[in-house]
Structure formats: C-alpha cells, structure tokens
KEZATI-538635 format. One record per residue (C-alpha): x, y, z; residue in one letter; chain. Coordinates in steps of 0.25 Angstrom, whole numbers. Layout:
<atoms>
<<X,Y,Z>,A,A>
...
</atoms>
This chain:
<atoms>
<<35,39,76>,X,A>
<<48,46,70>,X,A>
<<41,56,63>,X,A>
<<32,61,76>,X,A>
<<45,58,86>,X,A>
<<53,67,77>,X,A>
<<43,78,77>,X,A>
<<46,77,93>,X,A>
<<60,77,95>,X,A>
<<65,84,81>,X,A>
<<75,71,78>,X,A>
<<71,61,68>,X,A>
<<83,52,73>,X,A>
<<78,53,87>,X,A>
<<62,51,83>,X,A>
<<67,38,76>,X,A>
<<74,34,89>,X,A>
<<62,38,98>,X,A>
<<51,30,88>,X,A>
<<61,19,90>,X,A>
<<61,18,105>,X,A>
<<44,18,105>,X,A>
<<46,6,95>,X,A>
<<55,1,106>,X,A>
<<45,3,116>,X,A>
<<33,-1,110>,X,A>
<<41,-15,108>,X,A>
<<45,-17,123>,X,A>
<<29,-13,127>,X,A>
<<20,-17,117>,X,A>
<<22,-32,119>,X,A>
<<19,-31,132>,X,A>
<<8,-21,134>,X,A>
<<3,-21,120>,X,A>
<<2,-12,107>,X,A>
<<-6,0,111>,X,A>
<<-19,5,104>,X,A>
<<-10,16,97>,X,A>
<<5,12,94>,X,A>
<<8,22,85>,X,A>
<<4,34,96>,X,A>
<<10,24,107>,X,A>
<<23,25,101>,X,A>
<<24,39,97>,X,A>
<<22,41,111>,X,A>
<<32,34,116>,X,A>
<<41,40,106>,X,A>
<<37,53,111>,X,A>
<<40,50,125>,X,A>
<<54,45,121>,X,A>
<<56,58,114>,X,A>
<<52,67,126>,X,A>
<<62,58,135>,X,A>
<<74,61,126>,X,A>
<<70,73,125>,X,A>
<<71,76,138>,X,A>
<<83,67,140>,X,A>
<<92,75,130>,X,A>
<<88,87,137>,X,A>
<<83,93,124>,X,A>
<<68,97,130>,X,A>
<<72,110,132>,X,A>
<<74,112,116>,X,A>
<<62,103,111>,X,A>
<<52,111,119>,X,A>
<<59,125,114>,X,A>
<<56,120,100>,X,A>
<<41,117,104>,X,A>
<<39,128,117>,X,A>
<<28,135,109>,X,A>
<<19,123,112>,X,A>
<<21,120,127>,X,A>
<<19,128,139>,X,A>
<<33,124,144>,X,A>
<<32,132,158>,X,A>
<<45,128,167>,X,A>
<<52,122,153>,X,A>
<<48,108,155>,X,A>
<<37,100,148>,X,A>
<<32,87,153>,X,A>
<<31,74,144>,X,A>
<<16,77,142>,X,A>
<<20,90,136>,X,A>
<<31,85,128>,X,A>
<<22,74,122>,X,A>
<<11,86,119>,X,A>
<<19,94,112>,X,A>
<<21,82,101>,X,A>
<<6,78,98>,X,A>
<<2,78,84>,X,A>
<<2,92,77>,X,A>
<<-7,96,65>,X,A>
<<5,100,55>,X,A>
<<12,90,45>,X,A>
<<14,75,47>,X,A>
<<24,71,54>,X,A>
<<31,62,46>,X,A>
<<30,71,35>,X,A>
<<39,81,46>,X,A>
<<48,71,46>,X,A>
<<50,68,31>,X,A>
<<54,85,30>,X,A>
<<63,84,42>,X,A>
<<71,72,37>,X,A>
<<71,80,23>,X,A>
<<78,92,29>,X,A>
<<88,98,21>,X,A>
<<98,96,32>,X,A>
<<99,83,26>,X,A>
<<104,77,12>,X,A>
<<93,72,3>,X,A>
<<95,57,4>,X,A>
<<96,58,20>,X,A>
<<83,66,21>,X,A>
<<76,55,12>,X,A>
<<83,43,19>,X,A>
<<80,49,34>,X,A>
<<65,50,29>,X,A>
<<64,38,23>,X,A>
<<69,30,36>,X,A>
<<62,39,45>,X,A>
<<48,40,38>,X,A>
<<47,27,30>,X,A>
<<53,18,40>,X,A>
<<63,12,28>,X,A>
<<77,6,32>,X,A>
<<88,11,27>,X,A>
<<90,0,16>,X,A>
<<77,3,10>,X,A>
<<81,19,9>,X,A>
<<94,15,4>,X,A>
<<87,6,-7>,X,A>
<<78,19,-10>,X,A>
<<90,27,-11>,X,A>
<<97,17,-19>,X,A>
<<110,19,-8>,X,A>
<<117,10,2>,X,A>
<<109,8,15>,X,A>
<<120,13,23>,X,A>
<<120,26,16>,X,A>
<<106,27,20>,X,A>
<<108,24,35>,X,A>
<<117,35,37>,X,A>
<<108,46,30>,X,A>
<<99,42,39>,X,A>
<<107,43,52>,X,A>
<<114,55,47>,X,A>
<<101,63,42>,X,A>
<<95,60,58>,X,A>
<<108,66,64>,X,A>
<<108,78,54>,X,A>
<<93,81,57>,X,A>
<<93,80,71>,X,A>
<<107,89,73>,X,A>
<<102,99,62>,X,A>
<<89,100,71>,X,A>
<<79,98,59>,X,A>
<<66,103,63>,X,A>
<<55,91,61>,X,A>
<<44,99,53>,X,A>
<<39,101,39>,X,A>
<<46,114,32>,X,A>
<<39,124,25>,X,A>
<<41,131,13>,X,A>
<<55,130,5>,X,A>
<<60,122,17>,X,A>
<<50,111,14>,X,A>
<<52,112,-2>,X,A>
<<66,110,1>,X,A>
<<64,98,6>,X,A>
<<53,92,-1>,X,A>
<<60,85,-11>,X,A>
<<66,76,-1>,X,A>
<<54,73,5>,X,A>
<<46,69,-7>,X,A>
<<58,59,-11>,X,A>
<<56,53,4>,X,A>
<<41,50,1>,X,A>
<<44,45,-12>,X,A>
<<55,36,-7>,X,A>
<<46,30,5>,X,A>
<<36,28,-6>,X,A>
<<43,21,-15>,X,A>
<<49,12,-4>,X,A>
<<33,9,-2>,X,A>
<<30,7,-15>,X,A>
<<42,-2,-18>,X,A>
<<48,-8,-6>,X,A>
<<63,-10,-7>,X,A>
<<63,-23,3>,X,A>
<<54,-33,7>,X,A>
<<43,-42,3>,X,A>
<<33,-32,-1>,X,A>
<<35,-22,-14>,X,A>
<<25,-10,-8>,X,A>
<<27,-4,7>,X,A>
<<13,2,7>,X,A>
<<17,10,19>,X,A>
<<26,18,14>,X,A>
<<19,21,1>,X,A>
<<8,26,10>,X,A>
<<17,34,19>,X,A>
<<23,41,7>,X,A>
<<11,44,1>,X,A>
<<6,50,14>,X,A>
<<17,59,15>,X,A>
<<17,64,0>,X,A>
<<2,67,3>,X,A>
<<6,74,15>,X,A>
<<17,81,8>,X,A>
<<8,86,-4>,X,A>
<<-1,92,7>,X,A>
<<10,99,12>,X,A>
<<17,104,0>,X,A>
<<5,105,-9>,X,A>
<<12,114,-20>,X,A>
<<24,104,-23>,X,A>
<<22,97,-35>,X,A>
<<33,86,-32>,X,A>
<<26,83,-20>,X,A>
<<11,80,-27>,X,A>
<<20,73,-38>,X,A>
<<25,63,-27>,X,A>
<<12,61,-21>,X,A>
<<6,58,-35>,X,A>
<<17,49,-38>,X,A>
<<15,41,-26>,X,A>
<<1,41,-26>,X,A>
<<2,34,-40>,X,A>
<<12,25,-37>,X,A>
<<5,20,-24>,X,A>
<<-8,17,-33>,X,A>
<<-2,5,-38>,X,A>
<<2,-1,-24>,X,A>
<<-9,-13,-27>,X,A>
<<-4,-16,-40>,X,A>
<<10,-16,-38>,X,A>
<<11,-30,-31>,X,A>
<<4,-43,-35>,X,A>
<<-3,-53,-26>,X,A>
<<10,-59,-21>,X,A>
<<17,-46,-18>,X,A>
<<26,-45,-31>,X,A>
<<27,-32,-38>,X,A>
<<19,-30,-50>,X,A>
<<26,-20,-60>,X,A>
<<19,-6,-64>,X,A>
<<16,-13,-78>,X,A>
<<9,-24,-72>,X,A>
<<1,-19,-62>,X,A>
<<-15,-21,-60>,X,A>
<<-18,-5,-62>,X,A>
<<-31,-8,-58>,X,A>
<<-25,-9,-43>,X,A>
<<-19,5,-44>,X,A>
<<-26,14,-34>,X,A>
<<-34,24,-41>,X,A>
<<-36,32,-30>,X,A>
<<-21,34,-28>,X,A>
<<-18,37,-43>,X,A>
<<-29,49,-43>,X,A>
<<-21,54,-30>,X,A>
<<-10,53,-38>,X,A>
<<-14,61,-51>,X,A>
<<-20,71,-40>,X,A>
<<-5,73,-35>,X,A>
<<1,73,-48>,X,A>
<<-10,84,-53>,X,A>
<<-8,93,-41>,X,A>
<<9,91,-45>,X,A>
<<4,95,-59>,X,A>
<<-4,107,-55>,X,A>
<<8,113,-46>,X,A>
<<16,114,-59>,X,A>
<<32,115,-62>,X,A>
<<40,104,-68>,X,A>
<<37,90,-63>,X,A>
<<46,84,-52>,X,A>
<<49,70,-50>,X,A>
<<38,67,-42>,X,A>
<<28,74,-52>,X,A>
<<35,66,-64>,X,A>
<<34,52,-55>,X,A>
<<20,53,-54>,X,A>
<<18,58,-67>,X,A>
<<23,44,-72>,X,A>
<<17,37,-61>,X,A>
<<2,43,-67>,X,A>
<<6,39,-80>,X,A>
<<7,24,-76>,X,A>
<<-8,26,-66>,X,A>
<<-15,32,-80>,X,A>
<<-12,20,-87>,X,A>
<<-24,10,-87>,X,A>
<<-13,-2,-91>,X,A>
<<0,-3,-92>,X,A>
<<-1,-3,-107>,X,A>
<<-4,10,-106>,X,A>
<<7,18,-98>,X,A>
<<12,29,-103>,X,A>
<<26,25,-104>,X,A>
<<31,36,-113>,X,A>
<<24,46,-105>,X,A>
<<31,40,-92>,X,A>
<<45,39,-99>,X,A>
<<43,54,-102>,X,A>
<<41,57,-88>,X,A>
<<53,50,-84>,X,A>
<<61,57,-92>,X,A>
<<58,70,-87>,X,A>
<<60,63,-71>,X,A>
<<73,59,-76>,X,A>
<<77,73,-79>,X,A>
<<70,79,-67>,X,A>
<<74,70,-55>,X,A>
<<86,61,-63>,X,A>
<<89,48,-55>,X,A>
<<92,32,-59>,X,A>
<<79,27,-53>,X,A>
<<72,38,-63>,X,A>
<<80,33,-73>,X,A>
<<75,18,-71>,X,A>
<<61,21,-72>,X,A>
<<64,30,-85>,X,A>
<<70,18,-90>,X,A>
<<56,9,-87>,X,A>
<<48,19,-92>,X,A>
<<57,21,-105>,X,A>
<<57,6,-107>,X,A>
<<41,7,-107>,X,A>
<<40,18,-116>,X,A>
<<52,16,-126>,X,A>
<<56,1,-124>,X,A>
<<63,-7,-115>,X,A>
<<76,-5,-122>,X,A>
<<76,10,-121>,X,A>
<<71,8,-106>,X,A>
<<84,-2,-105>,X,A>
<<94,8,-110>,X,A>
<<90,18,-98>,X,A>
<<91,8,-88>,X,A>
<<104,2,-93>,X,A>
<<110,17,-91>,X,A>
<<106,14,-76>,X,A>
<<114,2,-74>,X,A>
<<126,11,-68>,X,A>
<<119,19,-60>,X,A>
<<125,16,-44>,X,A>
<<112,20,-37>,X,A>
<<103,9,-45>,X,A>
<<113,-2,-44>,X,A>
<<106,-8,-32>,X,A>
<<92,-4,-38>,X,A>
<<83,-15,-41>,X,A>
<<75,-8,-52>,X,A>
<<85,-6,-61>,X,A>
<<89,-20,-65>,X,A>
<<74,-22,-64>,X,A>
<<71,-11,-74>,X,A>
<<83,-17,-83>,X,A>
<<78,-31,-82>,X,A>
<<64,-28,-85>,X,A>
<<68,-20,-98>,X,A>
<<78,-31,-102>,X,A>
<<67,-41,-101>,X,A>
<<58,-34,-110>,X,A>
<<70,-32,-121>,X,A>
<<71,-48,-120>,X,A>
<<85,-48,-113>,X,A>
<<79,-59,-103>,X,A>
<<92,-62,-96>,X,A>
<<97,-48,-94>,X,A>
<<84,-46,-88>,X,A>
<<83,-58,-77>,X,A>
<<98,-52,-74>,X,A>
<<91,-40,-69>,X,A>
<<80,-46,-63>,X,A>
<<88,-53,-55>,X,A>
<<96,-41,-51>,X,A>
<<85,-34,-48>,X,A>
<<80,-45,-39>,X,A>
<<92,-44,-30>,X,A>
<<93,-29,-30>,X,A>
<<78,-28,-22>,X,A>
<<74,-32,-10>,X,A>
<<59,-32,-12>,X,A>
<<55,-46,-12>,X,A>
<<43,-42,-20>,X,A>
<<52,-35,-31>,X,A>
<<62,-47,-31>,X,A>
<<53,-59,-34>,X,A>
<<47,-51,-46>,X,A>
<<63,-48,-52>,X,A>
<<66,-61,-50>,X,A>
<<52,-67,-57>,X,A>
<<58,-57,-67>,X,A>
<<70,-62,-69>,X,A>
<<64,-76,-69>,X,A>
<<55,-72,-81>,X,A>
<<68,-66,-88>,X,A>
<<74,-81,-86>,X,A>
<<62,-87,-92>,X,A>
<<63,-78,-103>,X,A>
<<78,-80,-107>,X,A>
<<75,-96,-107>,X,A>
<<66,-98,-119>,X,A>
<<76,-88,-126>,X,A>
<<87,-96,-123>,X,A>
<<81,-108,-129>,X,A>
</atoms>
C-alpha cells in the first residue's frame, strides 16, 4: 500500500500516513459491514481517496496535474475524483515496491538512512529490529528514518526506478537493503520463530526482479544466488519443536534442490559477466560449497576459508571476520579460529551481537575449556531475543556445565 500510494503522492512519509488512515477506516467499518471480498483493493481504494482529498485540501492539485498533464484532458483546469483515480491505475512498468526501494536509496540520503528507511517501509520491520540488524542504538535508527522522510519530501525526489549511471550509483544500497530483509527473515532477531518466511520470499522476489532489471550486474546475480541457496535450507533449519538446527547437523535431504539449482544458475550468470568477484558473488560461492557437500564431513572448509580471506579483503567488516573465524576453525582447528575471534572481543559494534560469544563458546567447547564455554553461551543467550535461539544457547550452556562436572570429579 505504501509503495502504491507513494507513486500517487510522491511523498513516502505521507504515503505511510495515508496507509495507516485506510487501516483505521477498516477497523471502524469492517466489524459492522464485514470484510470485503478483496481487502487489499478496498484498502488501496480508501488510501487513494484519502490521497485525493489531501491533494485538494493542500491546494497542490494544480502542481500534481501539471506533472502528469499529458495523461489527462484537463479542459478548464479541474479534474473529477474519477479522473484522479484513473490516473493512478496500475502501470505496466516496474514493480511499485522496487520503485520504493530505489526512491528510498536516493543519493540525497546517507547510506545508513537509505537502508533504514527502506527496511521500515518495505519490510515492515520495527526500529528495534533494524537497530539490531545495523548493530546501532534504536534511537539512532528512529532519527535516521524521520530525517530521511523529511529529506526526500523537501528534495521532491521522484518516485521512480532510475536509469543508467544514476541507477548504478544506487545499486549497492539497494542490494544491501534486500539482503538485510532476507537476513531478518532467515534468522529473526526477535520473537518465538527462527524464520520469517514472508520476509525471505519478499527479498527473493525483489532480488529476482532486480536481476531482470539489471541483467549485466554481476553482484545482482550474486545476491540472488546467495539468497536462493540459503533459502534452500529453510525446512532443515528447525527441528520438530521449532528449535534451530546448526548447518552441520541439518538433514540435507530436506534442502530444496530446485532453489539450489536456481542458485547455481544465478552464480553462473554472475561469473560469465566477469570481473573481480564482489562481496555477494563471493558469499554465493561459499554457500555453493555447502550445497555441493553431500554430507557435513565432505564440506570443502579449506576452500571456504580461502574465499572468506578474499571476502575480508574486498569487504572488510567485523561480521565477515567472525564468519571467517568459524571457517578457519573448521579448516585449521579451533585454536586457530579462536585466535581470530579473540581479536574481535574489543570490537564496539559486536558488543551486543550474540553470535560473537556463541561462536567463541563453540570453539572453547571444542578445545575442552568447558567453564569458559558455558559463560560464553550464557552471555549469548542473554543477548538474543529470539526465543528459539535462546533455548538452544541455554542448552549448550547446560551441556558445558555437564562436561565440567565429570572432569571436576
């Protein structure tokens, strides 16, 4: 709704208000009149009607009509509500949501604000969830979103998918947005469920749309490949009780082979384009290594570690370094992996990131340092607000305690 209304009013903040107004109207009318046969169309119709009223009330109709005058016979300079509604029927151009992503990623905004705004508008994530994805305070994200809406409105940014060099300039932010949405779906930061399938599917849909829009961009195909292969594991990532199942313990017979093949095809398209591999192509190649292994024991950990070495050079970040530590630990032993993790313990952006103590706990457990491992798993459990992950981490802490007791005796 926000994406469709933004195309009408050219103002993302106003579009969000109109969508909320439509929902309030539904809450008032549906209990009495019943839910309409097509709730989505009903809500959009109400939202458009409110938008038309707003345009008239703000006395900006003349400007709005001038922007699209080639589509209307205005005559005396006025237009009926039916004329206005007809102007905003669905158009055979790009998807409105994809248009919203590119608008929110306009260069008039700093990159963190572009991503935060799109996650809020597109994925419906709360400021708290976005903050955890960014590893920044919630107040920071809230301020970014408010300022971003105001900036876009003040700059009168057109609601469109740009072309040429302008589109290329926004592409990295768009890719980051889509992948952050996918990650929130793949491993939810809060709630009782580990996976939010709706967000994964939306990110995949956007990635495939973008691949059709920019077929010569290797990183677009790399991102699609990465998401396809990761999404293939969805059914195997949780057990019957909903508890998370670690990658090496997953039933690979549950991995979706169709999604894996689609991932391979996207990765092949990226490689055919040529050039030095970017971060998403490299991550897709890592995911492909896991997909190619018929059993956990057959995983090519040395190749994965080598790919992480390249990724750490091309796109250095504390999270990439943490993932590299896991790969090094599997390829060259837990002591080597622990050395990399220990170098990250003072990193400010990882202080509230539960996977840092979780990874460190796993490596300590493998080294037989059970008391330290228990403390790390307990800390990790206290940092995550995903109930499924919290339960598993507490179980690992308990297992570490059990391992201590026989040794003490």
